TITORPA-967504 format. One record per atom (N, C-alpha, C): atom name; z, y, x. Coordinates in steps of 0.02 Angstrom, whole numbers, plus 32768, in hexadecimal, padded with zeros to 4 digits. Each point is the difference from the previous one (the first is absolute). Layout:
N
   atome     up   north   east
      CA      Z       Y      X
...
END
This chain:
101
   atome     up   north   east
       N   0D56    B2FB   FC3E
      CA   7FCE    7FD5   7FE3
       C   801E    7FBA   7FF8
       N   7FF2    7FE0   7FC9
      CA   801C    7FBE   7FF2
       C   7FDE    7FCB   802C
       N   8026    7FCD   800E
      CA   7FE5    7FC9   8029
       C   7FCC    7FDA   7FD7
       N   7FCD    7FE5   8022
      CA   7FCD    7FDB   7FDB
       C   801E    7FC0   7FE3
       N   7FE8    7FEE   7FC5
      CA   8018    7FC5   7FDD
       C   7FD6    7FC4   8016
       N   8022    7FCB   8014
      CA   7FDE    7FC4   8014
       C   7FE2    7FDD   7FC3
       N   7FC4    7FE7   8004
      CA   7FDE    7FDD   7FCA
       C   7FF8    802C   7FC2
       N   7FEC    803D   800A
      CA   7FF7    802F   7FC8
       C   7FCD    7FE5   7FCD
       N   7FC9    7FE5   8019
      CA   7FCC    7FE7   7FD2
       C   801A    7FC6   7FD7
       N   8026    7FD4   801F
      CA   801B    7FC6   7FDB
       C   8031    8017   7FCA
       N   802A    8032   8011
      CA   802F    8019   7FCE
       C   7FDC    8024   7FC7
       N   7FC9    8023   8010
      CA   7FD9    8020   7FCC
       C   7FE0    7FCC   7FD3
       N   7FEA    7FC9   801D
      CA   7FE2    7FCA   7FD7
       C   8034    7FE1   7FD2
       N   803D    7FF4   801A
      CA   8035    7FE4   7FD6
       C   8011    802F   7FC7
       N   8002    8041   800F
      CA   800F    8031   7FCD
       C   7FC9    8002   7FCB
       N   7FC2    7FFD   8016
      CA   7FC8    7FFF   7FD0
       C   8003    7FC3   7FD3
       N   800D    7FC5   801D
      CA   8003    7FC3   7FD8
       C   8038    8004   7FCC
       N   8039    801C   8014
      CA   8037    8007   7FD0
       C   7FEE    802F   7FC7
       N   7FE2    8039   8011
      CA   7FED    8030   7FCC
       C   7FCA    7FE3   7FD2
       N   7FCF    7FDE   801D
      CA   7FCB    7FE2   7FD8
       C   801D    7FCB   7FD1
       N   8030    7FD9   8017
      CA   801F    7FCD   7FD6
       C   8026    8022   7FC7
       N   8022    8037   800F
      CA   8025    8023   7FCC
       C   7FD2    801B   7FCA
       N   7FC8    801D   8014
      CA   7FD3    801E   7FCF
       C   7FD6    7FCC   7FDC
       N   7FF4    7FC6   801D
      CA   7FD7    7FCD   7FDF
       C   8029    7FD3   7FD2
       N   8041    8007   8000
      CA   802B    7FD4   7FD8
       C   7FF1    8002   7FB6
       N   7FF9    803B   7FDF
      CA   7FF2    8000   7FB8
       C   7FBC    7FE0   7FEF
       N   7FD0    8006   802E
      CA   7FBD    7FE6   7FF3
       C   7FFD    7FB5   800D
       N   801A    7FEA   8039
      CA   7FFA    7FBA   8014
       C   803C    7FEB   802A
       N   8030    7FDD   7FE1
      CA   8039    7FE8   8027
       C   7FEB    7FD0   8038
       N   7FCB    7FDA   7FF5
      CA   7FE9    7FD1   8034
       C   7FE7    8026   803E
       N   7FDD    8037   7FF5
      CA   7FE8    8029   8038
       C   803C    801F   8024
       N   8030    8018   7FDA
      CA   803C    801D   801E
       C   8025    7FCC   802B
       N   8007    7FC3   7FE6
      CA   8021    7FCB   8026
       C   7FD9    7FF0   8040
       N   7FBE    7FFF   7FFC
      CA   7FD6    7FF2   803B
       C   800A    8037   8035
       N   8000    803F   7FEA
      CA   8009    8037   8030
       C   8044    7FFE   8021
       N   8034    7FF0   7FDA
      CA   8043    7FFB   801D
       C   8007    7FC5   802F
       N   7FDF    7FC8   7FEE
      CA   8001    7FC6   802D
       C   7FDB    8011   8041
       N   7FC9    8025   7FFB
      CA   7FDB    8015   803B
       C   802B    802F   802B
       N   8024    802D   7FDF
      CA   802B    802E   8025
       C   8036    7FDA   8026
       N   8020    7FD0   7FDF
      CA   8035    7FDA   8021
       C   7FE5    7FD6   803A
       N   7FC5    7FE2   7FF6
      CA   7FE1    7FD7   8036
       C   7FEE    802C   803C
       N   7FE4    803B   7FF2
      CA   7FED    802D   8037
       C   803E    8017   8027
       N   8036    800F   7FDC
      CA   803D    8016   8021
       C   801D    7FC8   802C
       N   7FFC    7FC3   7FE8
      CA   801A    7FC7   8027
       C   7FD3    7FF2   803C
       N   7FBF    8005   7FF6
      CA   7FD1    7FF2   8037
       C   8007    8034   8037
       N   8009    803F   7FEE
      CA   8005    8035   8031
       C   8048    800B   8018
       N   802E    7FD9   7FE7
      CA   8047    8004   8011
       C   801A    8047   7FF4
       N   7FF4    8018   7FC4
      CA   8019    8041   7FEB
       C   8033    7FF6   7FC9
       N   8034    8027   8002
      CA   8034    7FFB   7FCE
       C   7FF2    8031   7FC7
       N   8002    7FE6   7FC3
      CA   7FF8    802D   7FC7
       C   8041    8025   7FF5
       N   7FFB    803C   7FE7
      CA   803C    8027   7FF2
       C   802A    7FDE   7FCA
       N   8042    8003   8005
      CA   802A    7FE0   7FCC
       C   7FF2    801B   7FBA
       N   7FED    803F   7FFA
      CA   7FF2    801B   7FBD
       C   7FC2    7FDF   7FE2
       N   7FD0    7FED   8029
      CA   7FC4    7FDD   7FE7
       C   8013    7FB9   7FED
       N   8028    7FDF   8029
      CA   8014    7FBB   7FF2
       C   8027    7FFB   7FBF
       N   8029    8033   7FF2
      CA   8028    7FFF   7FC3
       C   7FD6    8009   7FC2
       N   7FC5    801C   8007
      CA   7FD5    800C   7FC6
       C   7FD8    7FC2   7FED
       N   8000    7FCC   8029
      CA   7FD7    7FC5   7FF3
       C   802B    7FC5   7FEC
       N   7FE7    7FDA   7FD0
      CA   8021    7FC2   7FED
       C   7FEB    7FCA   8030
       N   802E    7FDC   801C
      CA   7FEE    7FCC   8031
       C   7FE1    7FC3   7FDF
       N   8011    7FF4   7FC0
      CA   7FE6    7FC5   7FDF
       C   7FB7    8008   7FEC
       N   7FF0    8037   7FDF
      CA   7FBC    8007   7FE5
       C   7FD5    8031   8027
       N   801A    8020   8033
      CA   7FDB    8031   8029
       C   7FE2    8038   7FD6
       N   8025    8018   7FCF
      CA   7FEC    803A   7FDA
       C   8037    8033   8006
       N   7FF1    803F   7FF0
      CA   8037    8030   8000
       C   8037    7FE9   7FD1
       N   803E    800C   8013
      CA   803A    7FE7   7FDC
       C   7FFD    8014   7FB7
       N   800B    7FD0   7FD3
      CA   8000    800D   7FB8
       C   7FBB    7FFD   7FE1
       N   7FCA    7FFC   8027
      CA   7FBC    8001   7FE4
       C   7FE7    7FBB   7FEF
       N   801E    7FCC   801A
      CA   7FE8    7FBD   7FF5
       C   801B    7FDF   7FC2
       N   801F    8027   7FD4
      CA   801B    7FE2   7FC4
       C   8046    7FE6   8009
       N   801B    8005   803B
      CA   8044    7FE9   800D
       C   802A    803C   8014
       N   803A    8002   7FE5
      CA   802F    8033   8015
       C   8028    7FE3   803A
       N   801F    802A   8027
      CA   802A    7FE5   8036
       C   8033    7FD0   7FE5
       N   8007    7FC8   8020
      CA   802D    7FCC   7FE9
       C   8048    800E   8011
       N   802C    7FD2   7FEF
      CA   8046    800A   8010
       C   800B    7FFE   804C
       N   8037    801B   8014
      CA   8011    8001   8047
       C   8009    7FB8   8018
       N   7FED    7FF1   803E
      CA   8009    7FBC   8019
       C   804A    7FEE   8002
       N   800D    7FC0   7FF9
      CA   8045    7FE8   8001
       C   801D    8008   8046
       N   8041    800B   8000
      CA   8022    8004   8040
       C   8005    7FBA   801D
       N   7FFA    7FFB   8040
      CA   8003    7FBF   8021
       C   8040    7FFB   8026
       N   8024    7FCC   7FFF
      CA   7FF3    7FC1   7FDD
       C   800F    8007   7FB5
       N   7FE2    7FD2   7FDB
      CA   8008    8001   7FB8
       C   8048    7FF3   7FEE
       N   8018    801B   7FC8
      CA   8045    7FF3   7FED
       C   800A    7FB6   7FF0
       N   803C    7FE7   800A
      CA   800C    7FBA   7FF4
       C   7FFB    7FF1   7FB5
       N   7FEF    7FC2   7FEE
      CA   7FFB    7FEF   7FB9
       C   8045    8001   7FE0
       N   8002    8007   7FBE
      CA   8041    8001   7FDF
       C   8025    7FBE   800A
       N   8043    8005   8000
      CA   8029    7FC4   800B
       C   7FF9    7FD0   7FC5
       N   8003    7FC0   8010
      CA   7FFD    7FCE   7FCB
       C   8043    7FFD   7FDC
       N   8000    7FEE   7FC0
      CA   8040    7FFC   7FDD
       C   802A    7FC7   801C
       N   8040    800B   8000
      CA   802E    7FCD   801A
       C   8006    7FC7   7FCE
       N   7FF9    7FC4   8018
      CA   8007    7FC6   7FD6
       C   8047    7FE5   8006
       N   801B    7FEB   7FC7
      CA   8044    7FE2   8002
       C   7FFA    7FB9   8019
       N   8030    7FEB   8029
      CA   7FFE    7FBA   8016
       C   800B    7FD2   7FC6
       N   7FDD    7FC9   8000
      CA   8006    7FD1   7FC8
       C   8043    7FDC   8006
       N   801D    7FF5   7FC5
      CA   803F    7FDB   8000
       C   7FF0    7FB6   8009
       N   802C    7FDC   8020
      CA   7FF6    7FB9   8009
       C   8006    7FDD   7FBD
       N   7FD7    7FCE   7FF4
      CA   8005    7FDD   7FC0
       C   8043    7FDC   7FFC
       N   801B    7FFB   7FC3
      CA   8041    7FDD   7FF9
       C   7FF9    7FB6   8014
       N   8034    7FE8   8021
      CA   8001    7FBA   8016
       C   801B    7FD6   7FC7
       N   7FDD    7FC9   7FEC
      CA   801A    7FD6   7FC9
       C   8040    7FDC   8015
       N   8032    7FF7   7FD2
      CA   803F    7FDF   8012
       C   7FFB    7FB5   8005
END
């Protein structure tokens, strides 16, 4: 027999909120965003970790399923530290003005 799962009701609630947000997205993106925000707040309040597969499906900026908010995934973040700026062109030293005789 499998071991009992801690916080089973809380995990069921998080699962329900995620599914409800997924199904309400075509009808009302605002409702979907509210449900996902509620899911994230409940997980933080109860100190539960969401599965990485669930986290990957959500956009962190708009709190909608990835690609549903009108934005496609952006470019990869820049590597840190940033590359140095291009070198400045070499200037020739000025010639001394001719001395009058």
